[in-house]
C-alpha positions in Angstrom: 31.0 35.6 -74.6 30.7 33.8 -71.6 29.6 30.1 -70.9 27.6 29.1 -67.7 29.6 27.0 -65.4 27.7 24.3 -64.0 28.6 22.9 -60.7 27.8 19.1 -60.3 27.7 17.3 -57.1 30.3 14.3 -56.3 30.4 10.9 -58.4 27.6 8.6 -56.9 25.8 10.9 -54.3 22.5 12.5 -55.0 20.0 15.5 -52.9 17.1 14.7 -51.0 14.6 17.2 -50.9 10.3 18.2 -51.2 8.6 15.2 -51.0 11.0 12.7 -50.5 13.4 14.1 -47.7 10.0 14.7 -45.9 9.4 10.6 -46.6 12.7 9.9 -45.7 12.3 12.2 -42.2 8.7 10.0 -41.7 10.9 6.6 -42.0 14.1 7.9 -39.7 11.0 8.6 -37.0 9.0 5.3 -37.3 12.2 3.3 -36.5 12.8 5.6 -34.1 9.6 5.1 -32.4 10.2 1.7 -32.5 13.7 0.9 -31.3 13.0 3.1 -28.7 9.8 1.0 -28.2 11.6 -1.9 -28.1 14.1 -1.3 -25.2 17.3 0.4 -27.6 18.6 4.0 -26.8 20.4 6.3 -29.1 24.3 6.4 -29.4 25.8 8.9 -31.9 29.5 8.3 -32.9 31.3 10.5 -35.4 31.5 10.4 -39.2 35.3 10.3 -38.4 37.8 7.7 -36.7 40.9 6.7 -37.0 41.8 5.1 -40.2 43.4 2.3 -38.3 40.3 1.4 -36.8 38.6 0.6 -39.5 41.2 -1.2 -41.5 41.1 -3.7 -39.3 38.1 -4.4 -39.8 35.4 -5.2 -42.5 37.6 -7.5 -44.5 39.4 -6.5 -47.9 37.0 -5.9 -49.8 35.3 -3.2 -48.1 39.0 -2.0 -47.2 39.0 -1.1 -51.2 35.8 1.3 -50.5 37.4 3.3 -47.6 37.3 7.0 -48.3 40.6 8.1 -46.3 41.7 11.4 -45.2 44.3 13.5 -43.3 43.8 15.9 -40.5 46.1 19.4 -40.2 48.1 17.3 -38.1 48.8 14.3 -41.0 46.5 12.2 -38.3 45.2 9.4 -41.0 41.4 9.4 -40.4 38.4 7.4 -42.5 34.8 8.2 -42.9 33.0 5.7 -40.8 31.4 3.2 -43.8 28.9 1.5 -41.0 27.8 1.6 -37.4 28.9 -1.7 -35.7 32.7 -1.0 -36.0 32.0 2.7 -34.2 29.9 0.9 -31.7 32.3 -1.8 -31.3 35.3 0.5 -30.2 32.8 3.0 -27.7 31.9 0.0 -26.0 35.2 -1.3 -25.7 36.4 2.4 -24.1 33.7 2.1 -22.1 34.1 -0.9 -19.3 31.4 0.5 -17.1 28.1 0.4 -19.5 26.2 -2.4 -18.3 24.4 -5.4 -19.7 22.9 -5.5 -21.9 23.8 -2.5 -23.5 20.9 -1.9 -26.1 21.9 0.8 -28.5 20.3 2.8 -31.8 22.1 4.4 -34.9 20.9 6.4 -37.6 22.9 8.1 -39.7 25.1 8.1 -42.6 28.0 6.2 -43.4 30.4 6.0 -46.3 31.9 3.6 -49.2 34.0 4.4 -51.8 32.4 2.0 -54.0 30.2 0.6 -57.5 27.0 2.7 -57.1 23.0 1.4 -58.3 20.8 4.1 -58.0 18.2 2.0 -59.1 18.8 -0.7 -56.5 19.2 2.4 -54.5 22.7 2.1 -53.7 25.1 5.1 -53.2 28.3 6.7 -51.7 27.2 7.8 -48.9 24.0 6.5 -47.4 21.9 5.8 -44.3 21.8 3.1 -41.7 19.4 2.6 -39.1 20.3 0.0 -37.1 19.7 -2.0 -33.3 22.7 -3.9 -31.8 22.5 -5.7 -28.5 25.9 -6.3 -26.4 25.9 -8.9 -23.9 23.8 -11.8 -24.7 24.8 -15.1 -26.2 21.3 -16.4 -26.4 19.5 -16.9 -29.6 16.8 -15.5 -28.1 18.3 -11.8 -28.9 18.1 -13.0 -32.7 14.1 -13.7 -32.1 13.0 -10.3 -30.8 15.4 -8.4 -33.5 13.7 -10.8 -36.4 10.5 -9.8 -34.4 11.5 -6.3 -34.1 11.5 -6.7 -38.3 8.2 -7.5 -38.6 7.6 -5.1 -36.5 9.0 -2.3 -38.8 7.8 -3.7 -41.6 4.3 -4.0 -40.7 4.7 -0.3 -39.4 6.6 1.0 -43.0 3.8 -0.4 -45.1 6.4 -2.6 -47.0 4.5 -5.5 -47.6 5.7 -9.0 -47.6 9.6 -10.4 -46.6 11.1 -13.2 -46.2 14.3 -13.3 -44.1 17.0 -15.5 -45.4 18.9 -16.9 -42.4 22.3 -18.4 -41.8 25.6 -19.4 -39.3 29.1 -18.1 -40.0 29.7 -21.0 -38.3 27.8 -23.7 -39.7 29.2 -21.9 -43.2 32.6 -22.7 -41.8 31.8 -26.9 -41.1 30.4 -26.5 -45.2 33.8 -25.2 -45.9 35.8 -28.0 -44.1 33.5 -30.5 -45.6 34.6 -29.3 -49.1 37.7 -29.2 -47.5 38.1 -25.3 -48.0 41.7 -24.9 -46.6 41.7 -22.5 -43.4 44.0 -19.9 -44.8 41.5 -19.1 -47.2 38.3 -19.4 -45.9 37.7 -15.8 -45.7 38.6 -15.1 -49.2 35.7 -17.8 -50.1 33.0 -16.1 -48.3 34.4 -13.0 -49.8 33.6 -14.1 -52.9 30.6 -16.8 -52.3 29.0 -13.5 -51.9 29.2 -12.6 -55.1 27.0 -15.5 -55.9 23.0 -13.6 -56.2 25.3 -11.0 -58.1 27.5 -12.1 -60.4 26.1 -16.0 -60.9 27.8 -19.2 -60.2 30.6 -19.2 -63.2 31.6 -16.2 -62.2 32.0 -17.5 -59.0 33.4 -21.2 -59.8 36.2 -18.5 -61.9 37.4 -17.1 -58.8 36.9 -19.3 -56.5 39.6 -21.5 -58.8 42.2 -18.4 -59.2 42.4 -17.6 -55.3 46.0 -16.1 -55.4 47.2 -17.7 -52.0 46.0 -21.2 -52.6 43.3 -21.7 -55.8 40.9 -24.4 -55.1 40.3 -27.6 -56.7 37.1 -28.2 -59.1 36.5 -31.0 -57.0 35.9 -28.6 -54.1 34.3 -26.1 -55.4 31.8 -28.6 -56.3 31.0 -29.7 -53.1 30.9 -26.4 -52.1 28.5 -25.0 -54.1 26.6 -28.2 -53.9 26.2 -27.9 -50.7 25.0 -24.1 -50.2 22.5 -25.2 -52.4 20.6 -27.5 -51.3 17.0 -27.3 -51.2 13.9 -28.5 -49.0 12.3 -26.6 -45.4 14.4 -25.2 -43.2 13.9 -28.7 -41.3 15.2 -31.2 -43.9 18.4 -28.0 -44.6 19.4 -28.7 -40.9 18.3 -32.7 -41.5 21.0 -33.1 -44.5 24.0 -30.3 -43.3 23.4 -32.3 -39.7 24.7 -35.7 -42.2 27.6 -34.4 -43.8 28.9 -31.5 -40.7 31.4 -33.0 -38.5 33.5 -29.9 -37.3 32.4 -29.1 -33.8 32.8 -24.9 -34.9 30.3 -26.3 -37.7 28.2 -28.6 -35.5 27.7 -25.3 -33.3 26.8 -23.3 -35.7 23.7 -26.0 -36.8 22.4 -26.0 -33.0 22.5 -22.4 -32.7 20.6 -21.8 -36.5 17.8 -24.8 -34.5 17.4 -22.4 -31.4 16.1 -19.8 -33.8 14.2 -21.8 -35.4 12.7 -22.9 -32.1 12.3 -19.5 -31.2 10.7 -18.1 -34.5 7.9 -20.9 -33.9 7.3 -19.8 -30.9 6.9 -16.0 -32.3 4.8 -16.7 -34.8 7.5 -15.9 -37.2 7.0 -17.9 -40.3 9.2 -16.1 -43.3 12.8 -17.2 -42.2 14.3 -19.1 -44.4 16.9 -21.0 -43.7 20.1 -20.0 -46.6 23.5 -21.9 -46.2 24.5 -20.0 -49.3 24.5 -16.8 -47.2 28.0 -15.3 -46.7 27.6 -11.4 -46.0 31.0 -9.6 -47.5 32.3 -8.4 -44.2 34.2 -11.0 -42.2 33.3 -9.6 -38.6 30.3 -11.5 -38.6 31.1 -15.2 -36.3 27.5 -16.6 -35.7 23.7 -15.8 -36.7 23.9 -13.9 -40.5 20.3 -12.4 -42.4 19.4 -10.4 -45.0 15.5 -9.7 -45.9 14.1 -9.4 -48.8 10.7 -8.1 -50.1 8.3 -11.0 -51.8 7.8 -8.0 -54.6 11.1 -7.0 -55.9 9.9 -5.3 -58.7 11.0 -1.9 -56.8 13.9 -3.3 -54.9 16.1 -6.6 -55.5 18.6 -6.2 -53.3 18.6 -6.6 -49.4 16.1 -3.9 -47.3 18.1 -5.4 -44.1 20.6 -7.1 -43.2 22.9 -7.8 -40.0 24.0 -10.6 -37.7 26.7 -12.1 -34.7 30.1 -10.0 -34.2 31.4 -12.0 -30.7 34.9 -11.2 -31.3 35.4 -7.9 -32.5 34.7 -6.1 -29.3 37.3 -8.3 -27.4 39.6 -7.6 -30.4 39.8 -3.8 -30.1 39.7 -4.5 -25.8 42.9 -6.9 -26.5 41.1 -9.2 -24.8 40.6 -12.9 -26.5 37.7 -13.3 -24.9 34.8 -12.9 -27.1 31.3 -10.2 -25.8 28.6 -11.6 -27.5 27.3 -9.1 -29.9 24.5 -8.9 -32.6 22.8 -6.6 -35.0 20.5 -5.7 -37.8 20.4 -2.6 -39.6 17.8 -0.9 -41.7 19.1 0.8 -45.2 16.9 4.0 -45.3 17.3 4.5 -49.5 16.0 1.4 -49.5 12.8 1.3 -47.8 12.2 4.6 -49.1 12.3 3.4 -52.3 9.6 0.3 -51.8 7.3 3.3 -50.6 8.3 5.6 -53.5 4.8 5.2 -54.3 3.3 6.9 -51.7 5.2 10.0 -52.5 2.1 11.5 -54.1 0.1 11.2 -50.7 2.4 13.9 -49.6 3.0 17.1 -49.0 6.2 19.1 -50.4 6.5 20.5 -47.2 5.0 20.2 -43.2 3.2 23.1 -43.4 -0.5 22.4 -42.6 -2.0 26.0 -43.0 -0.4 29.0 -45.3 -0.8 32.7 -43.7 -1.4 35.2 -46.4 -0.8 38.7 -44.9 -2.6 41.1 -47.0 -0.9 44.1 -45.4 -1.3 43.0 -42.4 2.8 41.8 -41.8 3.3 42.8 -38.4 0.4 41.0 -37.6 0.2 38.0 -39.2 3.4 37.0 -37.7 2.1 37.6 -34.6 -0.2 35.3 -35.2 1.4 32.9 -36.8 3.5 32.5 -33.5 0.6 31.9 -31.7 -0.6 29.0 -33.4 3.0 27.4 -33.7 2.9 27.4 -30.1 -0.3 25.8 -30.4 1.4 23.1 -32.1 0.2 23.9 -35.4 2.6 23.8 -38.9 2.4 27.0 -40.2 3.7 29.1 -42.8 3.6 32.2 -44.2 3.4 34.2 -47.0 6.4 37.5 -46.7 7.1 38.2 -50.3 4.3 41.1 -50.1 2.9 39.0 -53.8 -0.8 39.3 -54.8 -3.2 37.0 -53.0 -3.9 35.3 -56.6 0.2 34.6 -56.6 0.3 33.3 -52.9 -2.6 31.1 -53.4 -0.4 29.5 -56.8 2.0 29.1 -54.5 0.7 27.1 -51.4 -1.4 24.9 -53.5 1.4 23.9 -55.2 3.1 22.7 -52.0 0.3 20.5 -51.3 -0.6 22.2 -48.2 -3.8 21.5 -47.5 -5.1 24.8 -45.5 -4.6 28.6 -46.3 -5.7 31.5 -43.6 -6.1 34.6 -45.0 -5.4 37.3 -42.8 -6.8 40.8 -43.7 -7.8 44.1 -41.4 -10.8 42.8 -41.8 -10.0 40.0 -40.2 -7.8 41.4 -37.4 -11.0 43.3 -36.3 -13.3 40.5 -35.7 -9.9 38.5 -34.5 -10.6 35.7 -37.3 -8.4 33.9 -39.9 -10.6 33.5 -43.7 -9.8 29.4 -43.9 -9.8 28.2 -47.3 -9.4 24.0 -48.0 -7.7 23.6 -50.8 -9.4 20.4 -51.5 -13.0 21.0 -52.3 -12.6 25.1 -52.4 -14.9 25.6 -48.4 -13.7 29.2 -47.1 -14.7 29.9 -43.4 -13.8 32.5 -40.7 -12.4 30.6 -37.9 -11.9 32.4 -34.9 -7.9 32.3 -34.0 -8.2 29.9 -30.9 -10.7 27.7 -32.4 -8.3 27.5 -35.7 -6.8 24.0 -34.3 -9.8 22.5 -33.8 -10.8 23.7 -37.1 -7.8 22.0 -39.0 -8.2 19.0 -37.2 -11.9 18.2 -38.4 
């Protein structure tokens, strides 16, 4: 006897359907509208890039997670791991773009790394990004943080906290802790594991860097400095006393400028966190991550970003930096925080389900008219019984059904029933939209 063959999806991915897919679309629509309200224009880049492009940005850890492939011409290709590197490639190849260039991108990215479904981490996930190219002022940081605050409000995410740091300031802390220049990038990648794996694991990895292990005293100084406590101003004052390198001092000045703008904008949820590392190596200045204050649903960052002032210049073959900064919203993690709202959603976007009673052709024509009038309409074309069709519509949480039989056609009406209270009315076809809106 033949056994049933189970066809499984790939590891680390999932299907989205029904209420969850509708919620995802609503979040994307909300963010898209907000991005455009702030003056950002859409940019769509290919999911596939040349492998050499993605291999030179992101750092060693992300390179382990890149999906690589070849086309029939034996060209080495890769799936994008974020929207930032493709943006830099696009901008570098289009020198006529006006400055500032403000773009948004909403689409899937791919990483062949560890998954955490309970934290919204999959191998295919959707990032919703906004980026500004060509402006070095810290006012851009303030605008992006304001945009994020508006997004949280529009989505009903609740209270959030933004953790903010600066790569230049972190570089100054590493100089203070006597971290050799040649292993600073590796040190940042290890520090990025602090929250996930804890201090003991980070100490162990810092002490075993293959190129040049850090001494115990350097590790102590580094970890003690990035763990300083106090208000934002107190942390900055303390670091001003111990950071002496020009790069580190510049980073602290930029942090102060960001907080000046935050104060003017009334953004009181931004916290200076010297331990914030961010694992990607292309960041050059400000970095930030956004967390929900209530971490019951998701404890990981739901939004993250930072400055990448050198990437575009590198792609153009120039040593001159091109100021650039971006912020990325993680769709899966946002939707996880909104799962409590799923019961309020239908399994379909249809508001009216038409049931023809031996009137399929005429009912199709009426459904078409209603759709052209802006009504979200589904129609039963199976020929099943009225009772079965009603059960189907109710199972999808469609709020109204419209019955069209010979009597309704003769009167020019639809018999509309509301599931919530069972009220049933004869409504003229031209009045259906007004009736549903009431």
